[in-house]
Structure formats: C-alpha cells, structure tokens
N, C-alpha and C positions, 0 to 999 in steps of 0.2 A: 748335449747328448749324454754326458756322464750322469747328469741329474736324472734323466729318464731311466738310465740303467739301474740307478739306485732306487728309484721309486717303484719299479716293477716288482722286485722282491718284497718290498714293504707291503705293497698292495696284496700280493699273494699270501703273505703271513697273516694280514688282517682278515682276508677271506677265509683262510683255514681256521682262525680263531673264532670267527663268527659262526661257521658251520659247526664247530665243536660245541659252542655255547648253545646253538639251536638244538643239538642232539643230547644235551646234558639232561640227566635224570634228576627229577625233583621229588622230594618226600614231604608230605604234609599230614599233620594231625591237628585236630581242633582242641585237644586236651594236652597242652604242654606242661601244665602243672596243676595238681589237685592238692587241696588241704582238707583232710578228713578228720573228724572227731569221733572217737570210739572209746569203748571200755575194754580192758584186757580180757581176752577170751572171745570177743566178738569175731564174726566172719563178715567181712565187708565184700559186697558184690557191686561191681561198677562196670562200665564199658568205656572203651577208648575209640573215638571216631578216627579212622584212617581214611585218607582220600588219595586217589590216583589222579593227579592233575596233568599227567603226561598224555601224549597222544599214542602211546603204546601200552600194552599190557605189562604189569609188573608182578613178580612173585614177592610175597611178604613173609618174613620170618620174624617172630616175636619171642622174646625171652626176658626174664626178670634178672635184676642184679641189685645189690644193696642190702640193707639191714634185714628185710624180711623176704629175701630171695627164695629161700627154701619153703616158705609158707605162702608163696604166691603161685596161683594156678591160672594159666591163660587157657581158656576153653578151646580155642581154635588157633594154635600158634603158627600154622603154615597154610597159606591160601594164595590165590591169584586174583588180582583186581584188573578188570577191563578198563580201557581209557575212560576217564570221567566217573568211574564208579567209586562209591565210598561204602564203608562197612563199620558198624559198631561192634567192636570185638569185646565180648564179656571176659572179665577176670575176677577172681576172688583172692582176698588176702586174709589169712587167719592172724589175728592180732595176738601174738604170744608175749609181747613185751609192753610194759607201761612206759610212759614218757614219749618223747618225739623220735620217730623213726623216718628214714627216707629210703624209698625203694624206687628203682627206675624200671619202667617197662620199655625195653629197647625194641626198635623196629628197623629191620634191614630190608630196604627196597632193592630188588634186583631186576634188571631188564630180562624179559623172556627171550629176547632176540640176541642179546650180547651178555657178557659176564660182568659188565660194570654195575656197580651198585652204590647206594648211599644209605647212611643210617641216621636216625633221629631217636630221641627218647622222650618219654613222658615221666615227669617226676611226681611220685605219690608220697606226700608227707602225711603221716598219721600221728595225731596227738592223742595218746591213749591214757586214760585214768585207770587206777587199780580197780575201782568200783564206782558205780553211779551213786551219787549222794545228793541230797536235797540242796546242799550248799552250791554244788557245781551245776545244778540243773539249768539255771538261767544262762550261765556261761556257755554250756554245751549245746543248749537248744537252738541257738542261732548264732550266726556270724554274718558279717556284711561283706559283700563284694564291692568292687570299685564303682558300681553304678548305684550303690545304696540299697540294693534289694536284699531282703532278709532270706537267709538260707537255713534250712533245718539241719539236724545232726546228720553227718555223713554226706552232705551235699558237697560237690567239688567246686572250688574256685578255679576256673579254667581260663587260660590265656590263649588266644589264637595267635600263634607266632609264625604263620606261614606267609610267604610272599608270593604274589602272583608270578608264575614263571614268565609270562609274556612281558610283564613290567620289568622283571630282572633282565631279560634279554634286550629290551629296548635301552635300558640304562647302560648295560655293558657295551652294546654297539655304539651308543652315543659317546661313551668314554673313548672307545677305540677310534672313532671317527675324529674326535677332538685331538687325540694324540697324533693321528695321521696328518691332520692339517698343520699342527705345530711342527712336525718333522719336515713337511713340504716347505713351509715358510723358512725354516732354518736352512734347508738345502738351497732354496732359491736365493736367499741372501748371500750365502757363501759363494754361489755361482756368480752373482752380480759383483761381489767384492773381487773375485779372481779376474773377472773381465776388466774391471776398473784398474787393477794393479797391472795387468798385461798391457793396457793402453798407455799407462804412464811410462812403463819401461820402453 
C-alpha cells in the first residue's frame, strides 16, 4: 500500500513533465554558420532561413551582435510565422574591416499565446582582404563544403543544426519512462525486503 502511495506522485510528476515537453517551444534555422569571403568595402547581401516547426504561431525578433553589429542591417527584423511556415530573411553586412570577423544574427522565437520564448543564432564569419589581387583570386574564387561541392565567392557554408521536435519529445519521454521503471523496481525490491525482514522477526 505504501508503495502505491509513493508511485502515484511519481506518475503525476512524469505526466506534468511530459505535458511541459509537449508544449515546449522550438526554434529552427537552416543557416547555423556561414563562412563568407569578401574584400574590404564590399556589401554582402544574404538570407537566413527561419522555420516554425511548432504547432502554434510564433513572433520572431532578429538582431545582430559581434564584430560588424553596427554594419549589419536586417531587412525585416520583426514578424510572425504561422505553424509550419518558413521565411528567408534578407540581411546586408558592410565589410569595413579586413581580416576575419564574426557576427551573430540572433533570433528570438516567442509564442503568440504565452510569453515564453527561445533564442538561437546564426554565426556569420567574414574573411576579408584589403583588396582583390590576382594572387588571391584562386583562393577567394572557390571554397569547398563538406560534400565536396565547389562554392563561389560569398557563398555560405551552412550547417543544419535543428532537431525534429517530435523526435526530441519521443527521446525525452523514453528517458522519463526508463527512470520511472527503475524507480518502480527499486521501490518493489525495498517492499519485498521489508516483508522478508518482518517475516523473520
């Protein structure tokens, strides 16, 4: 009987956690990292693909930080995405420094129904030369991504670092279920041990 009284609160906690996980907001972008080649003085125009993989609408707020924060302009920094909608958000960066710079395009996803939110960022690495020269042309004209495809100047090497929310939920629930089974086994063993001790006495 005592074991059942202990199990009921544990089941209730597991249920609450699983509901919370199911309602958790997720944020996804297809451009987690870009490596761009440029010449000092260039203006780079690119887009970041943001995706709403949630089953509710989300408000999106975007802003820059890092080395070229003041020289980065996001064309549409605030908008709403419907469930399943994605949008390519254009931005420009004025390359005022030579060398390697790192700028982040930050994205804050907020539920339209509640005030909870989540943030992710896309890192834009720019490798800028002082001027274009014939010696550097071969180095700058192409770079290779992980699949071996040749990319021209200014092309982004992008990594998709999003995880399917449904898969995340299944994994989390599986872990919780495993923990619950372990706790039940421990409680049942303790109960059997107490019964055996009471019989001996």
